[in-house]
N, C-alpha and C positions, 0 to 999 in steps of 0.2 A: 399839310391837309388829312384831316381827317376819314377814318372807313366812308361811313355811312353817308354821310350829309352831302357830297361830290355824285356819289351815283344820276346823275342829272335828267338824263335820258331813262334810265332803265326799269325798269315796273319790276319791284320786288318780285318774290315769288310768294309771300304773304300777300299781297296787297290788292287790288281789284284788279289794277293793270296784270297783274301776273295770272291770276284767274282768270283773263281774259284771254292772254298770251295763250294759255292750255289750251283754252276752247278752240279759237282759232286754228291753231298752228301755226308752225313757221313760216308756213306759205301767204296767210292770208292777214297774219298782224301785221308786217311791214305796212299793208295798204290803209286799213286798218289807222294806225300810229302816223299814216302820213293823213288822212282827214282830221284824225283827233286835233293834230299839230296846228290844221289851218284854222279852227277855230278857233283857237288860243293863241296862234302865233304867227304871223305869212312871213316864212324865211324866206320866199324868193324877192317881197319888199328890204325884209333885212340887209340880204345879202347885196342888195342892188345902196343900199346906205352905207354898209363897209369895205366893199369890196377897192375902190379905190384909197383905202385908206393903208392897204398890202403893196408895201415896195414888189416890184418886177421883180420874175424869178425869186420868188422867195421860197424859204424854207418857212412851213408856218407849223409852228407849236399848238397845238389844240389842247388846253388842259380840260383834265373832268367833262370829257366830250363823250360820255355813257354811250349811247346807241350811233352814233355822227351822222344822223340826218339830218340838220342843218349845213354840213361841209358839202352834199352834194352839190348845194345852189354854188358854195363859193366852188368848187372845180368844176363845175360846168363853163360859169362865165369866165373864169382864168385856165387857160391849158398850161399855164409859164407855174403854177403854184404846184408846190407838194407838203403832204402834211404829216408829223405823225402827232399822233394820237395820244395819248396818256388819263389812265386815269386808275384811282385803286380797288376799282372795280375789277370782278374775276373776267368777267364779258364784257367787252365794250366793241362797237363798229360794227355792230351784225345791220346797221339797217346803211350803212355804204355800200350804192348800186357795183354792182358788178364791174364796166363796166371801169369807174373810176378808182378799182381797190388797188392798181400796180402802181399806184399815185401812194400812198396812202399807208403808212408805216403804225403798227397797231401796238401798243405797248400798256399791257394789263397789270392790274398790280402792283402799277409803278406810280411813286409819289415826284412831287417837284423835286425835292431831295434827291432822290433817288437818280433822276434823269437829269439832273446837274450833277451828278457821281461819276455817273457814267458813261454819258453815251459824249461821242467827241465830235458830230454835227452837231453845231451850236446852228441856233433857229433864229430867221432875221426876221422874225413877226412872234405877237403869240397872241394865241384868242382863247377868250375866257367865255364864255356864250351860258347865258342863261344857271350857274357856274354857285354866283357869291351870294344867294339866296339861300343855299343849303351847307352852308359855311355858319356855324352858330355865332356871334357876337365875340363870345371870349376865343376863338380861335383864329379870327381873322386878321390879328396882327402878326400870329404864325405865318400864316398862307402868306401873308406878304413879306415879312422878314425872307420865307422858301424862295418867295418872287425875284426879290431885288440880289440874294445872292445866284439865280440861275442866269438874270442876265450881266453881273460884274458892274466891270463898267462901259458895258456897252450899252449903247441907247438905242436900243429897237423898240420900237413901237409896240404897247399893251393893250390891244382891245377890249375894254371890257363891257360886257352887254348884258342885262338885268329886266327888271319892270318895275318901273315905278308905282311902290302903294299908295295910288294918287283918289284913293275913295271910288274907282271906276268899276262899273259891272265887270270891265274884263280884267283888271288887276283881284276880283274877288276869286273870280271864274279862277283863274291862273294860279292863287293858293289854294285852294279849296281842291283843285285837280293836283297839285303836287303835297298837299298831305294828307287825301284818299284815295289818291287814283294810282299814283306813284310809293305812295305808302311812306312819305318823309316825314314823321310827328314834330322834327326837331329843324321845321321851316322857320326860318326868320326876316320875311321881307325885308329890302334896304334901300333908300336914297339916294338915289346919283348923291347928291350933295353925303350925303355922310359917307359913300365911298372913300370919296376925295379928300374928305377932310383927313380918313384914315389914312392912305397910303402918303397925304402930306407932312404927316403928324409921324410916319417912317423915314420918308426921305426927303429932306425939306425941299431939294431942288425940284423932285417933280413939277411937270407941265402939264395940262388937260387941253384936248382939243375935242369939243362937241361934233359929234359926226350927222346932228338932224334927223335924228332917225324918230328921237319925240313928238317932232314935227309932223309927221308921216305917219306912224305905225303907235301911238302913244293907247296904253301907257307904259310902252319899251322904249328901254333909253339906248345909248350907249355912246363912251367918248375911248378918246387914246391918250394911254397916259404917255407922255415924250420924254 
């Protein structure tokens, strides 16, 4: 994971989102952020599509989680889950709702490789939500290599959710929001088929299970690496 591309949900200080954060302050910015996200992605729908893919009583490792806002919906739907968030950004998890924070461990400035080396609490499931389009194509193989090392021989499910660049208005708005509001000028949208091909090339034994998300929330897609 490289430093800047995976700050998936955190507005950078010099971006439009960063300016809005300073204007609204810490009390109003989370509300504005939730309204903003509902325009581009309906996370309650995403959570309903993905939650059944997570094993019962799971320790979920969320990679590149940024502000952590999507996790609120997972945690509310499943009281049996606990989450560890990692991101190489210096400030993460600030959008986790207060009554859910006891079930979330936040590890900023932590890469996949660093977590794999330091943690003794192995995850039962991994989520990668709207992160891959922030990872430059030239870095994706290294990303998957680190992910494979983290999984080791354990066949734990990895849930990958992203946005299909299908030419739709919503897909274009998501791209523009990430590029100009979040401030990621290196963004590179990636198709589901491309990701699966890259993973299969790295791990020949990989299998994939569609979650059905695209059918109910296009252009958003998600699949499980098994």
